[in-house]
C-alpha positions in Angstrom: -9.1 19.4 0.8 -10.5 15.8 0.6 -8.4 12.8 1.3 -8.6 9.1 0.3 -6.1 7.3 2.4 -5.2 4.6 -0.2 -3.3 2.4 2.2 -4.8 1.8 5.7 -4.3 -1.2 7.9 -6.6 -2.3 10.7 -6.2 -5.3 13.0 -7.4 -6.8 16.2 -5.6 -9.9 17.6 -8.7 -10.7 19.7 -10.6 -11.3 16.4 -8.0 -12.7 14.0 -4.5 -14.2 14.3 -1.5 -12.3 13.0 1.7 -14.3 13.4 3.9 -11.4 12.4 2.9 -8.9 15.1 5.6 -7.9 17.5 6.7 -4.9 19.5 4.4 -1.9 19.7 2.4 -3.0 16.7 1.3 -6.1 18.7 -2.0 -4.6 19.8 -5.4 -3.6 18.5 -5.4 -1.0 15.8 -9.0 -0.5 14.8 -11.5 2.4 14.6 -11.0 3.7 18.1 -7.2 3.9 17.7 -7.6 5.5 14.3 -9.7 8.3 15.7 -6.7 9.4 17.7 -4.6 9.7 14.6 -7.0 11.5 12.2 -5.7 13.9 9.5 -6.3 17.6 10.5 -7.6 20.4 8.3 -9.4 18.3 5.7 -12.9 18.5 4.6 -13.5 14.8 4.2 -11.3 11.7 4.8 -12.0 8.1 3.9 -9.8 5.1 3.4 -9.0 2.0 1.4 -8.3 -0.9 3.8 -5.4 -3.1 2.7 -5.3 -6.6 4.1 -3.1 -6.9 7.2 -1.9 -10.5 6.7 -3.8 -12.6 9.2 -3.5 -16.4 8.8 -4.2 -17.4 5.2 -7.4 -19.2 6.1 -8.7 -16.0 7.7 -8.7 -13.8 4.6 -12.5 -13.9 4.2 -13.0 -13.4 7.9 -10.8 -10.3 7.7 -13.1 -8.9 5.1 -16.2 -9.5 7.2 -14.6 -8.0 10.3 -13.5 -4.8 8.4 -17.1 -4.6 6.9 -18.4 -4.6 10.5 -16.4 -1.5 11.4 -16.1 0.1 8.0 -18.5 3.0 8.7 -16.9 3.8 12.0 -13.4 3.7 10.5 -14.3 5.5 7.3 -13.4 2.5 5.1 -15.0 2.8 1.6 -13.1 0.0 -0.2 -11.2 -3.2 0.7 -8.2 -4.8 -0.8 -8.6 -8.4 0.4 -5.9 -11.0 1.0 -5.6 -13.8 -1.6 -3.0 -16.3 -2.7 -2.8 -16.0 -6.5 -0.6 -19.1 -6.9 -3.3 -21.5 -5.7 -5.6 -21.1 -8.6 -8.4 -23.6 -7.8 -8.8 -22.3 -4.3 -8.4 -18.7 -5.6 -11.4 -19.0 -7.9 -13.6 -20.1 -5.0 -12.2 -17.4 -2.9 -12.9 -14.7 -5.5 -16.4 -16.1 -5.9 -16.9 -15.6 -2.2 -15.4 -12.1 -2.3 -17.7 -11.1 -5.1 -20.6 -10.9 -2.6 -18.8 -8.2 -0.6 -19.5 -4.9 -2.2 -16.5 -3.1 -0.6 -13.9 -5.4 -2.1 -12.3 -3.8 -5.1 -9.0 -5.6 -5.3 -6.6 -8.1 -3.7 -3.1 -8.4 -2.4 -0.8 -11.4 -2.3 2.0 -10.1 -0.2 5.1 -10.6 -2.5 7.8 -9.0 -0.4 8.3 -12.2 1.6 8.2 -14.5 -1.4 11.3 -15.7 -3.3 12.5 -13.5 -6.2 10.7 -14.5 -9.4 7.6 -15.7 -7.6 5.3 -13.4 -9.6 6.7 -14.8 -12.8 5.6 -18.4 -12.1 2.9 -19.8 -14.3 0.5 -20.5 -11.4 0.8 -16.9 -10.1 0.3 -15.5 -13.6 -2.8 -17.7 -14.1 -4.2 -16.3 -10.8 -3.4 -12.8 -11.9 -5.4 -13.4 -15.1 -8.4 -14.4 -12.9 -8.2 -11.0 -11.2 -8.0 -9.2 -14.5 -11.0 -11.1 -15.8 -13.1 -10.1 -12.8 -12.0 -6.4 -12.9 -10.2 -6.6 -9.6 -7.0 -4.6 -9.0 -3.8 -5.9 -7.6 -1.6 -4.3 -4.9 2.0 -5.2 -5.5 4.0 -4.9 -2.2 7.6 -5.8 -3.1 11.0 -4.8 -2.0 13.1 -2.7 -4.4 15.0 -5.5 -6.0 11.7 -7.2 -6.9 10.2 -4.4 -8.9 11.3 -6.1 -12.2 9.1 -9.0 -11.2 6.1 -6.7 -11.1 7.1 -5.3 -14.6 7.2 -8.9 -15.9 3.7 -9.5 -14.4 2.3 -6.5 -16.3 3.7 -7.9 -19.5 2.2 -11.4 -18.8 -1.2 -10.0 -17.8 -1.6 -6.7 -19.7 -5.2 -6.3 -18.6 -4.4 -6.3 -14.9 -4.5 -2.9 -13.1 -1.6 -2.8 -10.6 -0.6 -0.3 -7.9 2.9 -0.4 -6.5 2.8 -0.1 -2.7 5.2 2.1 -0.9 7.2 3.2 -4.0 8.6 -0.3 -4.1 10.3 0.1 -0.7 13.6 1.9 -1.6 16.3 2.2 1.1 16.3 5.8 2.3 18.9 5.6 5.1 18.9 7.7 8.3 19.1 11.4 9.3 22.8 10.9 10.0 23.4 8.9 6.8 20.7 9.7 4.2 20.7 7.7 1.0 20.0 9.1 -2.4 17.6 7.2 -4.7 19.7 4.4 -6.2 20.3 4.3 -10.0 18.9 0.8 -10.1 15.7 1.7 -8.3 15.2 4.7 -10.5 15.6 2.6 -13.7 13.3 -0.2 -12.4 10.6 2.3 -11.4 10.7 4.1 -14.7 10.5 0.8 -16.6 7.5 -0.3 -14.5 5.8 3.1 -15.0 6.0 2.8 -18.8 2.9 0.6 -18.5 -0.1 3.0 -18.2 -2.0 0.3 -16.2 0.3 0.8 -13.2 0.0 3.4 -10.5 2.1 4.0 -7.4 1.3 4.8 -3.8 3.3 7.5 -2.0 3.3 5.6 1.2 5.4 3.6 3.5 8.7 5.5 3.2 9.0 6.2 7.0 9.0 2.4 7.6 12.0 2.0 5.3 14.4 4.1 7.4 17.0 2.5 9.6 16.9 5.3 12.2 15.6 8.8 12.7 14.6 10.6 9.5 13.1 13.9 8.4 10.8 14.8 5.6 13.4 16.5 3.5 15.3 13.3 2.8 12.2 11.6 1.5 11.4 14.2 -1.1 14.0 13.0 -3.7 12.2 9.6 -3.7 8.8 11.4 -4.2 10.4 13.4 -7.0 11.4 10.2 -8.8 8.0 8.7 -8.5 6.3 11.8 -9.8 8.6 12.1 -12.8 8.1 8.4 -13.6 4.3 8.1 -13.2 3.0 11.6 -13.7 0.3 13.4 -11.8 -2.6 11.0 -12.8 -1.1 7.8 -11.3 0.1 9.0 -7.9 -2.0 8.3 -4.8 -1.3 9.2 -1.2 -1.4 6.5 1.5 -0.6 6.6 5.2 0.4 2.9 5.7 -1.1 3.4 9.2 -0.3 2.2 11.8 3.0 0.8 10.5 4.5 4.1 9.3 3.1 6.0 12.2 4.9 3.9 14.8 8.2 4.8 16.4 10.6 1.9 16.7 13.6 2.6 18.8 16.5 0.2 18.2 15.3 -3.4 18.9 16.6 -5.8 16.3 13.1 -6.4 15.0 12.1 -2.7 15.3 14.6 -0.8 13.2 13.0 2.5 12.3 12.1 5.7 14.1 9.6 8.2 12.7 8.4 11.0 14.8 5.4 11.7 12.7 1.9 10.3 12.3 -0.8 10.2 9.6 -1.3 13.9 9.7 2.4 14.6 9.5 2.9 12.3 6.5 -0.2 13.8 4.8 1.1 17.3 5.1 4.7 16.3 4.2 3.4 15.0 0.9 1.0 17.9 0.5 3.7 20.5 1.0 6.0 18.7 -1.4 3.2 18.4 -4.1 2.2 22.0 -3.8 5.9 23.0 -4.2 6.1 20.9 -7.4 2.9 22.4 -8.7 1.1 19.0 -8.6 -2.7 18.8 -8.5 -3.4 17.8 -4.9 -7.0 16.9 -5.6 -5.8 14.1 -7.9 -3.0 13.0 -5.6 -5.2 12.9 -2.4 -8.6 12.0 -3.9 -9.5 11.4 -7.5 -6.6 9.1 -8.6 -7.5 6.6 -5.8 -11.2 6.9 -6.5 -10.7 6.2 -10.2 -8.1 3.4 -9.8 -10.1 1.4 -7.2 -13.5 2.3 -8.7 -14.8 3.7 -5.4 -18.4 4.7 -5.4 
């Protein structure tokens, strides 16, 4: 089995500034820490680094830092940070990114933006810049914002988009598990109707509000598989966020007893039970979507 981890974060507060870090995530998570959380029983494992939201003026510095540790961390592609709504600066930023061979796409973190942000003319113009340059876009939104991503696909039909973390549906807790909501199912299916859009099976552990187990996540994976089909699913760890155990502080609401290996094998077992092609899910879909060489 070969694995492309399609959603890996790395950060070092001694190198860059991350004003969102708190709790047990407020530390260095780079190649050395990653080696302690490797996936077991696989032939080959590489990763796509997804920007970790340092200060906006450090987006290019983040790319340079990741390049410096890419071989050690197994990073074969980079999704860089970029603000799509500041088009004049975006063009210069994309010109700068073009000289970095590992950069395959960008992410403007939408989950913290106001609803409808991705429908604004300035954002759409920025998205067209990405499409014209052949870059992908990682859409990280909360569940109620999925229709904004659908609207973006309609406004920029040439843009290849991947939905991070299944659109962050609420999954509840072990004591009070939640079924996939009818609204989330509808919105996901509508988005999936566009063949340019893929989805990452990632991030579900971070959406819990208490202790969870793998069984309660499988219905959400089922919905994604039914909507997108085997050729547009890709596995991602969301390391270290979804490998951390948060135990009740107001800011740290979830508890997941697993790690990258546990999440990998949770999804693998589910996929095999459904008869899905695990080579596509864990390797070739991500390689094709991101154009990894």
